[in-house]
Short mmCIF file of the C-alpha atoms (twelve columns), coordinates in Angstrom:
data_MODEL
# 
_entry.id   MODEL 
# 
loop_
_atom_site.group_PDB 
_atom_site.id 
_atom_site.type_symbol 
_atom_site.label_atom_id 
_atom_site.label_alt_id 
_atom_site.label_comp_id 
_atom_site.label_asym_id 
_atom_site.label_seq_id 
_atom_site.Cartn_x 
_atom_site.Cartn_y 
_atom_site.Cartn_z 
_atom_site.pdbx_PDB_model_num 
ATOM 1  C CA . MET A 1  -27.236 7.035  7.063   1 
ATOM 2  C CA . ALA A 2  -27.806 10.771 5.937   1 
ATOM 3  C CA . ASP A 3  -30.746 11.593 7.459   1 
ATOM 4  C CA . LYS A 4  -29.684 10.634 10.984  1 
ATOM 5  C CA . ASN A 5  -26.913 13.081 13.307  1 
ATOM 6  C CA . ILE A 6  -23.995 11.004 14.625  1 
ATOM 7  C CA . THR A 7  -21.573 11.958 16.946  1 
ATOM 8  C CA . ILE A 8  -18.264 11.934 15.797  1 
ATOM 9  C CA . ASP A 9  -17.555 8.581  18.089  1 
ATOM 10 C CA . GLU A 10 -19.652 7.000  15.587  1 
ATOM 11 C CA . LEU A 11 -18.320 8.364  12.527  1 
ATOM 12 C CA . ALA A 12 -15.031 7.366  13.234  1 
ATOM 13 C CA . ALA A 13 -16.579 4.173  14.012  1 
ATOM 14 C CA . PHE A 14 -17.866 3.924  10.820  1 
ATOM 15 C CA . MET A 15 -14.965 5.111  9.232   1 
ATOM 16 C CA . GLN A 16 -13.249 2.023  10.953  1 
ATOM 17 C CA . ARG A 17 -15.049 -0.522 9.737   1 
ATOM 18 C CA . GLU A 18 -15.716 0.935  5.593   1 
ATOM 19 C CA . LEU A 19 -11.530 2.982  5.040   1 
ATOM 20 C CA . PRO A 20 -10.603 -0.937 5.028   1 
ATOM 21 C CA . LYS A 21 -12.275 -2.139 2.547   1 
ATOM 22 C CA . THR A 22 -12.644 0.945  0.500   1 
ATOM 23 C CA . TYR A 23 -8.256  0.450  0.910   1 
ATOM 24 C CA . ASP A 24 -9.065  -3.303 -0.573  1 
ATOM 25 C CA . VAL A 25 -10.771 -1.864 -3.598  1 
ATOM 26 C CA . PHE A 26 -8.610  0.293  -4.963  1 
ATOM 27 C CA . GLU A 27 -5.641  -1.716 -4.415  1 
ATOM 28 C CA . GLN A 28 -7.275  -4.808 -6.224  1 
ATOM 29 C CA . ASN A 29 -7.722  -2.398 -9.039  1 
ATOM 30 C CA . ARG A 30 -4.756  -0.309 -9.053  1 
ATOM 31 C CA . ALA A 31 -3.145  -1.458 -11.755 1 
ATOM 32 C CA . GLU A 32 -6.226  -0.249 -14.137 1 
ATOM 33 C CA . ASP A 33 -6.981  3.137  -12.722 1 
ATOM 34 C CA . SER A 34 -6.697  5.225  -15.698 1 
ATOM 35 C CA . ASP A 35 -10.613 5.902  -16.531 1 
ATOM 36 C CA . TYR A 36 -13.661 5.921  -13.704 1 
ATOM 37 C CA . ASN A 37 -13.459 2.307  -12.520 1 
ATOM 38 C CA . ALA A 38 -13.630 0.697  -9.194  1 
ATOM 39 C CA . ALA A 39 -9.800  2.266  -8.096  1 
ATOM 40 C CA . SER A 40 -10.863 5.595  -8.827  1 
ATOM 41 C CA . TRP A 41 -14.188 5.800  -6.909  1 
ATOM 42 C CA . ALA A 42 -12.327 3.881  -4.027  1 
ATOM 43 C CA . ARG A 43 -9.388  6.887  -4.422  1 
ATOM 44 C CA . GLY A 44 -12.604 9.612  -4.358  1 
ATOM 45 C CA . ARG A 45 -13.798 8.099  -1.151  1 
ATOM 46 C CA . ILE A 46 -10.619 7.759  0.539   1 
ATOM 47 C CA . ASP A 47 -10.097 11.661 -0.312  1 
ATOM 48 C CA . ALA A 48 -13.458 11.883 1.058   1 
ATOM 49 C CA . PHE A 49 -12.866 9.894  4.241   1 
ATOM 50 C CA . LEU A 50 -9.492  12.074 5.404   1 
ATOM 51 C CA . GLN A 51 -11.381 15.540 4.340   1 
ATOM 52 C CA . LEU A 52 -13.520 14.313 7.210   1 
ATOM 53 C CA . MET A 53 -10.383 13.316 9.684   1 
ATOM 54 C CA . GLN A 54 -9.048  16.949 8.872   1 
ATOM 55 C CA . ILE A 55 -12.174 18.067 10.080  1 
ATOM 56 C CA . ILE A 56 -12.211 15.727 13.335  1 
ATOM 57 C CA . ASP A 57 -8.303  16.024 13.944  1 
ATOM 58 C CA . LYS A 58 -5.966  18.147 12.010  1 
ATOM 59 C CA . ASP A 59 -2.957  16.446 13.421  1 
ATOM 60 C CA . ARG A 60 -3.782  13.022 12.623  1 
ATOM 61 C CA . GLY A 61 -5.634  13.679 9.426   1 
ATOM 62 C CA . ALA A 62 -2.339  15.685 8.176   1 
ATOM 63 C CA . MET A 63 -0.363  12.439 9.041   1 
ATOM 64 C CA . LEU A 64 -2.867  9.880  7.275   1 
ATOM 65 C CA . ARG A 65 -2.801  12.342 3.834   1 
ATOM 66 C CA . ALA A 66 0.951   12.010 3.322   1 
ATOM 67 C CA . GLU A 67 0.430   8.428  4.062   1 
ATOM 68 C CA . TRP A 68 -2.181  7.879  1.400   1 
ATOM 69 C CA . GLU A 69 -0.284  10.252 -1.024  1 
ATOM 70 C CA . ARG A 70 3.295   8.248  -0.445  1 
ATOM 71 C CA . VAL A 71 1.008   5.102  -0.978  1 
ATOM 72 C CA . VAL A 72 -0.814  6.289  -4.729  1 
ATOM 73 C CA . THR A 73 2.309   7.796  -5.822  1 
ATOM 74 C CA . GLY A 74 4.897   5.434  -4.871  1 
ATOM 75 C CA . LYS A 75 7.219   7.341  -3.315  1 
ATOM 76 C CA . GLY A 76 8.401   7.869  0.184   1 
ATOM 77 C CA . PHE A 77 9.911   11.042 2.429   1 
ATOM 78 C CA . MET A 78 13.235  9.099  1.814   1 
ATOM 79 C CA . THR A 79 12.948  9.356  -1.544  1 
ATOM 80 C CA . GLU A 80 15.171  11.720 -3.491  1 
ATOM 81 C CA . ASP A 81 12.454  12.423 -6.090  1 
ATOM 82 C CA . ASP A 82 10.452  14.266 -2.972  1 
# 
């Protein structure tokens, strides 16, 4: 895929297919997320997807990044610790 030029729509379709699978890897391995393992791999991949989204659509990228931070830290926007 790296040698092929793709459109934004093709990239979005790829991300739409891959992101839920990657999140599942993170969620299934989250309890053991201390060193490099499946959860840390998934976290890195999701961060890369979010960086691409920031380029494609800044508003949606910011919203998804905030939601991802909430998922990773366990803190919602309504908690007093934020």
